[in-house]
C-alpha positions as CSV (number, residue, x, y, z in Angstrom):
1,M,22.1,23.1,26.0
2,S,20.3,19.7,26.7
3,K,17.7,18.6,24.1
4,S,14.9,19.0,26.7
5,N,15.9,22.7,26.8
6,M,15.9,23.4,23.2
7,H,13.3,25.6,21.5
8,V,12.2,25.7,17.9
9,A,14.2,29.0,17.5
10,D,17.4,27.2,18.3
11,L,16.9,24.9,15.5
12,V,16.0,27.3,12.8
13,G,18.7,27.4,10.0
14,K,20.4,24.2,11.4
15,P,20.5,20.8,9.7
16,T,18.5,18.2,11.6
17,Y,19.1,14.4,11.4
18,H,16.9,11.6,12.0
19,S,18.6,8.5,12.6
20,S,15.6,6.5,12.4
21,F,14.6,7.7,8.7
22,V,15.7,5.3,5.8
23,A,14.9,6.1,2.3
24,P,12.8,3.0,1.1
25,A,14.5,0.6,-1.4
26,V,11.1,-0.2,-3.0
27,V,7.7,1.6,-3.5
28,S,4.4,0.7,-4.2
29,S,3.1,1.0,-7.8
30,P,0.9,4.1,-6.9
31,D,4.1,5.8,-5.5
32,A,6.1,4.6,-8.4
33,A,3.7,6.2,-10.7
34,L,3.8,9.4,-8.7
35,Y,7.8,9.3,-8.8
36,L,7.5,8.9,-12.5
37,G,4.9,11.5,-13.3
38,V,2.7,9.0,-14.7
39,T,-0.7,7.5,-13.6
40,N,-0.9,4.0,-11.9
41,Q,-2.9,2.7,-14.9
42,T,0.1,3.7,-17.2
43,L,2.2,1.5,-15.1
44,R,-0.3,-1.4,-15.3
45,N,-0.5,-0.9,-18.9
46,W,3.2,-1.0,-19.3
47,R,3.6,-4.0,-17.3
48,C,1.0,-5.8,-19.4
49,R,2.9,-5.0,-22.7
50,G,6.3,-5.8,-21.3
51,M,7.1,-2.1,-21.2
52,G,8.3,0.5,-18.6
53,P,10.7,-0.2,-15.6
54,D,11.6,-3.6,-13.9
55,Y,9.2,-4.3,-10.9
56,V,9.1,-6.9,-8.1
57,K,6.1,-9.1,-7.7
58,L,5.9,-10.6,-4.4
59,E,4.3,-14.2,-4.6
60,A,4.9,-14.3,-8.1
61,G,2.3,-17.2,-8.8
62,N,-0.6,-15.4,-7.0
63,P,-2.7,-13.1,-9.3
64,A,-3.5,-11.1,-6.4
65,S,0.3,-10.4,-5.3
66,R,1.3,-6.7,-4.9
67,V,3.8,-5.1,-7.4
68,Y,6.6,-3.1,-6.2
69,Y,9.4,-1.1,-7.8
70,R,12.8,-0.6,-6.7
71,I,13.9,3.2,-6.6
72,S,17.2,2.2,-8.5
73,D,15.3,0.5,-11.1
74,L,13.1,3.6,-11.5
75,D,16.2,5.9,-11.7
76,S,17.7,3.5,-14.2
77,W,14.7,3.4,-16.4
78,L,14.6,7.1,-16.4
79,A,18.2,7.2,-17.3
80,D,17.8,4.8,-20.3
81,N,14.9,6.8,-21.5
82,T,16.4,10.2,-21.4
83,V,16.8,11.9,-24.7
84,H,19.8,14.0,-25.1
85,V,19.5,17.0,-27.1
86,S,22.8,18.4,-28.7
87,A,23.3,22.0,-28.9
88,R,23.2,21.7,-32.7
89,K,19.9,20.0,-32.6
90,A,18.4,22.6,-30.1
91,G,19.4,25.4,-32.3
92,E,17.6,24.0,-35.4
């Protein structure tokens, strides 16, 4: 069956692949906040205090430059801040 003759019913339950989709390597500060479950203001506060995940600032000398976060840095920061609860502690 050619693609032009396909119907929606033919696609139900079948995986679809979009070769043009590429997950972003970096996201904006508001998107990073959403990813982490915090507000964009919290990320701003963390940056000012030298806390939080690493970030990328394009045009570093420009005060109006935009801030971006690498997804890998967000994931690393989450992993580094994970509290592991042992079975013994959970029962106490």
